[in-house]
C-alpha positions in Angstrom: -1.8 18.5 -86.0 -3.0 15.1 -87.0 -5.5 14.3 -84.2 -8.7 12.2 -84.0 -12.1 13.9 -84.5 -12.9 13.8 -80.8 -9.7 15.6 -79.8 -8.5 19.1 -80.5 -5.0 20.3 -79.9 -3.6 23.8 -79.6 -0.1 25.2 -79.7 0.7 28.1 -77.3 3.3 30.5 -78.6 5.2 33.1 -76.5 7.3 36.0 -77.6 10.9 36.5 -76.7 11.9 39.9 -78.0 11.0 39.9 -81.7 11.0 36.1 -81.9 8.0 33.8 -81.2 8.6 30.5 -79.5 6.4 27.4 -78.8 5.4 27.0 -75.1 6.4 23.4 -74.1 4.7 20.8 -71.9 6.2 17.7 -70.2 5.4 14.0 -70.7 2.3 14.4 -68.5 1.1 17.5 -70.3 2.0 20.0 -67.6 3.0 23.4 -68.8 6.6 24.4 -68.4 7.8 27.9 -67.6 11.3 29.2 -68.0 12.2 32.5 -66.6 14.7 34.2 -69.0 16.3 37.5 -69.2 18.9 39.1 -71.5 20.6 40.6 -68.5 20.1 40.5 -64.7 16.6 41.8 -64.0 14.3 42.0 -61.1 10.8 40.8 -61.5 7.8 41.4 -59.2 8.2 39.8 -55.8 11.8 40.8 -55.5 13.1 37.7 -57.4 16.3 38.2 -59.3 16.9 36.3 -62.6 20.3 36.1 -64.3 21.2 35.4 -68.0 21.2 31.7 -67.4 17.5 31.8 -66.5 18.2 31.0 -62.8 16.6 32.5 -59.8 19.4 34.1 -57.9 18.0 35.7 -54.8 14.9 36.5 -52.8 14.5 39.5 -50.6 12.2 40.5 -47.8 11.5 43.8 -46.1 13.0 44.4 -42.7 11.2 47.7 -41.9 12.3 50.0 -44.7 15.3 47.8 -45.6 15.3 44.9 -48.1 17.3 41.9 -47.0 18.2 38.8 -48.9 16.6 35.5 -47.9 19.3 33.0 -46.9 19.4 29.3 -48.0 21.7 26.5 -47.0 23.9 24.3 -49.3 20.8 22.3 -50.3 18.8 25.4 -51.3 16.6 25.2 -48.2 15.5 28.5 -46.8 17.1 29.2 -43.4 14.6 30.6 -40.9 15.6 32.3 -37.7 12.5 32.8 -35.5 12.3 35.7 -33.1 9.8 37.4 -30.9 8.1 40.7 -31.3 10.6 42.2 -28.9 13.4 41.4 -31.5 15.0 38.7 -29.4 15.8 35.5 -31.3 14.7 32.1 -30.3 17.4 29.5 -29.5 17.9 26.3 -31.6 20.3 23.6 -30.3 22.8 21.6 -32.3 20.2 18.9 -33.0 17.8 21.5 -34.5 15.4 21.6 -31.6 13.8 24.9 -30.7 14.3 25.9 -27.1 12.5 28.5 -25.2 12.6 30.0 -21.7 9.1 30.0 -20.3 8.1 32.5 -17.6 5.2 32.9 -15.3 3.8 35.9 -13.5 3.6 36.1 -9.8 1.1 38.7 -8.6 2.8 41.6 -6.9 6.3 40.3 -7.7 6.8 39.9 -11.4 8.1 37.3 -13.8 9.8 34.1 -12.8 11.4 31.6 -15.1 9.7 28.1 -15.1 12.1 25.5 -13.9 12.8 22.1 -15.6 14.8 19.1 -14.4 17.7 17.4 -16.2 15.3 15.6 -18.5 13.6 18.9 -19.5 10.5 18.1 -17.6 8.7 21.1 -16.0 9.0 21.2 -12.2 5.8 22.1 -10.4 5.6 23.2 -6.8 2.0 23.4 -5.7 0.9 25.8 -3.0 -2.3 27.0 -1.5 -3.9 30.4 -1.8 -2.2 31.4 1.4 1.2 31.1 -0.2 2.2 28.0 1.8 3.8 25.2 -0.3 2.6 21.6 -0.2 5.2 19.0 0.7 6.4 16.2 -1.6 8.5 13.3 -0.1 11.5 11.6 -1.6 9.4 9.2 -3.6 7.4 12.0 -5.2 4.2 11.5 -3.1 2.3 14.6 -2.1 1.7 14.8 1.6 -0.8 16.9 3.4 -2.3 17.5 6.8 -6.0 17.4 7.0 -7.7 19.5 9.6 -11.2 19.8 10.9 -12.9 22.5 12.9 -13.7 21.7 16.5 -15.7 24.7 17.8 -13.6 27.6 16.6 -10.3 25.7 16.6 -8.7 23.7 13.8 -7.8 20.2 14.8 -5.4 17.9 12.8 -6.9 14.6 11.8 -4.8 11.7 13.1 -3.4 8.6 11.3 -1.7 5.5 12.6 1.8 4.2 11.8 0.7 3.0 8.4 -1.1 6.2 7.4 -4.6 4.9 8.0 -6.9 7.5 9.3 -8.2 7.1 12.8 -11.9 7.7 12.9 -14.1 8.4 16.0 -17.8 7.8 15.8 -19.3 10.6 17.9 -22.6 11.3 19.4 -23.3 14.9 20.5 -23.3 15.1 24.3 -24.1 12.9 27.2 -26.6 13.8 29.9 -23.9 15.9 31.6 -23.1 17.9 28.5 -19.8 16.1 27.7 -18.7 15.0 24.3 -19.0 11.2 23.7 -16.2 9.5 21.6 -16.1 5.8 20.7 -13.4 4.4 18.5 -14.2 1.7 15.9 -12.2 -0.8 17.8 -14.0 0.0 21.0 -17.3 -0.1 19.2 -16.6 -3.6 17.9 -15.7 -4.7 21.4 -19.0 -3.3 22.8 -20.9 -5.0 20.1 -19.5 -8.3 20.9 -16.1 -8.7 19.3 -14.3 -11.7 20.7 -11.1 -9.8 20.8 -11.9 -7.5 23.6 -8.4 -7.1 24.8 -5.5 -7.3 22.3 -6.6 -6.2 18.8 -3.3 -6.7 16.9 -3.0 -9.2 14.1 -5.7 -10.6 11.7 -8.0 -13.2 13.1 -8.0 -16.4 11.0 -9.8 -18.7 13.5 -12.1 -18.2 16.4 -13.9 -20.6 18.7 -16.2 -19.1 21.4 -18.3 -22.3 22.1 -21.4 -20.1 21.8 -22.9 -22.5 19.3 -21.4 -25.7 20.6 -18.0 -27.2 20.0 -18.1 -26.6 16.2 -15.0 -28.2 14.7 -13.1 -28.3 18.0 -12.0 -31.7 19.2 -12.1 -32.7 22.9 -10.1 -35.1 24.9 -10.5 -36.6 28.4 -8.2 -39.0 30.3 -8.7 -40.7 33.6 -11.5 -41.3 36.1 -13.8 -38.3 36.4 -12.4 -36.5 33.4 -15.0 -34.5 31.6 -15.3 -32.0 28.7 -18.8 -30.4 28.3 -20.4 -27.1 27.2 -21.2 -25.1 30.4 -24.3 -22.8 30.1 -23.9 -21.3 33.6 -20.4 -19.9 33.3 -19.3 -17.7 30.3 -17.9 -14.3 29.5 -19.7 -14.0 26.2 -22.1 -16.1 24.0 -23.9 -17.9 26.8 -21.6 -21.0 26.9 -18.0 -21.9 27.9 -16.1 -25.2 27.5 -15.7 -26.9 30.9 -12.5 -29.0 31.4 -12.5 -31.3 34.4 -9.2 -33.3 34.7 -9.2 -37.0 35.5 -7.6 -38.8 38.6 -6.1 -41.7 36.7 -4.2 -42.5 33.5 -3.1 -39.1 32.0 -5.3 -37.1 34.5 -6.2 -34.5 31.9 -9.0 -32.8 29.9 -8.5 -30.7 26.8 -10.1 -28.9 23.9 -8.3 -28.4 20.5 -9.1 -26.2 17.4 -7.5 -26.5 14.0 -6.6 -24.0 11.3 -5.0 -24.0 7.8 -1.4 -22.9 7.8 -0.8 -19.2 7.7 2.0 -17.9 5.4 2.7 -15.0 7.8 6.0 -14.9 9.6 4.3 -14.1 12.9 1.3 -15.9 14.4 -0.5 -15.4 17.7 -2.6 -17.6 20.0 -5.1 -16.2 22.5 -7.0 -18.1 25.2 -9.5 -16.8 27.7 -10.2 -19.0 30.8 -11.3 -19.1 34.4 -11.3 -21.8 37.1 -13.4 -23.3 39.9 -10.2 -24.7 41.4 -6.6 -24.7 40.0 -5.2 -27.9 38.4 -1.5 -28.6 38.7 -1.0 -27.2 35.2 -3.1 -25.2 32.7 -1.3 -25.8 29.4 -1.8 -23.5 26.4 -0.1 -25.2 23.5 0.1 -24.5 19.7 1.8 -26.7 17.1 2.6 -25.3 13.7 3.6 -27.5 10.8 5.1 -25.5 7.9 5.8 -28.5 5.6 9.4 -28.3 6.5 9.4 -27.8 10.3 7.3 -28.5 13.3 7.2 -25.6 15.8 5.9 -26.1 19.4 4.6 -23.1 21.3 4.1 -24.0 24.9 2.8 -21.8 27.7 1.6 -23.0 31.1 0.3 -21.8 34.4 2.2 -24.0 37.0 0.5 -24.4 40.4 3.7 -25.5 42.2 5.8 -22.5 41.2 3.0 -20.0 40.8 4.6 -18.9 37.5 3.4 -18.4 34.0 6.1 -20.2 31.9 7.0 -20.7 28.3 8.6 -23.6 26.5 12.0 -23.1 24.8 14.2 -25.0 22.3 16.1 -26.9 25.1 12.8 -28.6 26.2 12.8 -26.5 29.4 10.2 -24.2 31.0 11.2 -20.5 31.4 9.5 -18.4 34.1 7.9 -15.2 32.7 5.9 -13.8 35.6 4.2 -14.7 38.8 0.6 -15.6 37.9 -2.1 -16.3 40.4 -5.8 -16.0 39.7 -8.8 -16.4 42.1 -10.8 -19.6 42.0 -13.9 -17.7 40.8 -15.5 -19.2 37.6 -17.0 -15.9 36.6 -13.7 -14.0 36.5 -12.0 -14.8 33.2 -8.4 -14.1 32.3 -6.6 -13.7 28.9 -3.2 -15.0 27.8 -1.8 -14.4 24.3 1.5 -15.7 22.9 3.1 -14.7 19.6 5.8 -16.6 17.7 8.1 -15.4 14.8 8.6 -18.3 12.4 11.2 -16.4 10.4 13.6 -15.9 13.4 12.4 -19.1 15.3 12.0 -17.0 18.4 9.1 -16.0 20.7 8.0 -12.4 20.3 5.8 -11.5 23.3 3.4 -12.8 25.9 0.4 -10.7 27.0 -1.1 -11.4 30.4 -2.8 -9.4 33.2 -2.9 -6.3 31.0 0.9 -6.2 30.5 3.2 -7.2 27.7 6.4 -9.3 28.2 9.3 -9.4 25.7 10.2 -13.0 24.8 12.4 -12.2 21.8 15.5 -13.7 23.5 13.8 -17.1 23.9 14.3 -19.6 21.0 11.2 -21.7 20.1 11.2 -25.5 19.9 11.6 -26.6 16.2 12.2 -30.0 14.6 12.3 -31.1 10.9 8.9 -32.4 9.8 7.4 -33.0 6.3 3.8 -33.0 7.6 1.3 -31.1 5.5 1.1 -27.5 6.7 -1.5 -26.8 9.3 -1.9 -25.5 12.9 -3.4 -26.9 16.1 -4.2 -24.9 19.3 -5.3 -26.5 22.5 -6.0 -25.7 26.2 -5.6 -28.5 28.7 -6.1 -29.0 32.4 -3.4 -31.5 33.5 -2.7 -33.0 37.0 0.5 -34.3 38.5 -1.4 -36.0 41.4 -4.6 -38.0 41.5 -6.8 -35.0 42.3 -9.4 -33.6 39.9 -9.9 -29.8 39.2 -12.1 -27.8 36.8 -11.4 -24.8 34.5 -13.6 -23.0 32.0 -12.4 -21.9 28.5 -14.5 -19.2 27.0 -12.7 -18.6 23.6 -9.7 -19.5 21.6 -8.3 -17.3 18.8 -5.6 -17.8 16.2 -4.2 -14.6 14.5 -1.8 -14.0 11.6 0.3 -11.0 10.4 1.1 -10.0 14.0 3.3 -6.9 14.2 
């Protein structure tokens, strides 16, 4: 072959019977091999070759028996998988391999593992005792937590929202009894201003312990007076003394303010006592939502002896007979709750009891005033006689249940 000095070429020759033939290569220089036979022969590996040089069939051993390997119309080998037990695995119409999985239960035997309609494995957890854990309709696992009290298992309690109720406990008192103090009770003992009704979230408190703060006062008439009183208080060392006047509007008041609460239900709590009873002790809240103006009125009326609430018809509705002693050191609590969504009162708390006011519609008028809240306590006279009450704290709550 005519080749350059730095290259050398060779020609491979193979023998076919008595005839020698050149071994060919392709354009890339790869060696080509053609299996050829004068008649059908079997070459090592159990591959059959016919007279047209075509591979005809492959065989594999199934025990002592040779079996032909199957191919499809495209010449692709067809495989049928099976286990050592001789059972075939299943393949669906889409070509996906399917299998039945089993698990072993001690002392019982095999059980098939379950799947749902989407083919996802279903798991049912259970404890070592064999008892199954519960799962609710939303797929959340629920459990009951228990603790040992002495030799007895006691279930840990939760409230309506699933919050765990915790008791901070000392060991024993001096008589050998267990001492239990809840977190709410502990807060009250440490000086929480909400020492009676603990529902709702506090958004504004005025206790007058450090002065009037941002509270505004108002006095009208001869002798009217609003001062901090250091000798009468339930907590914090000071209360707000309201002495009504004998002329003009004959009143004395204290008012606190709060940003508007987006909650549907808001509450207002006032704690007060009196040296002598004025004609009316008014507890009033005004809520501007930006669309409406709600008026929540509650009053202790001396003439009727009733605790009354104000309704949408501008009338006072009796709730309960309410008389308190004229002892400045004995404080009383009144709390009112309004539902802004239903435009109705919700409840009134007084004298340790709760009164349902859901049938009474609240006063509401259209108003575009910027949203905010005012809350006031007022001593108000009908006649020209002055009286004094003491306000110890005022609380505004939101998210009332």
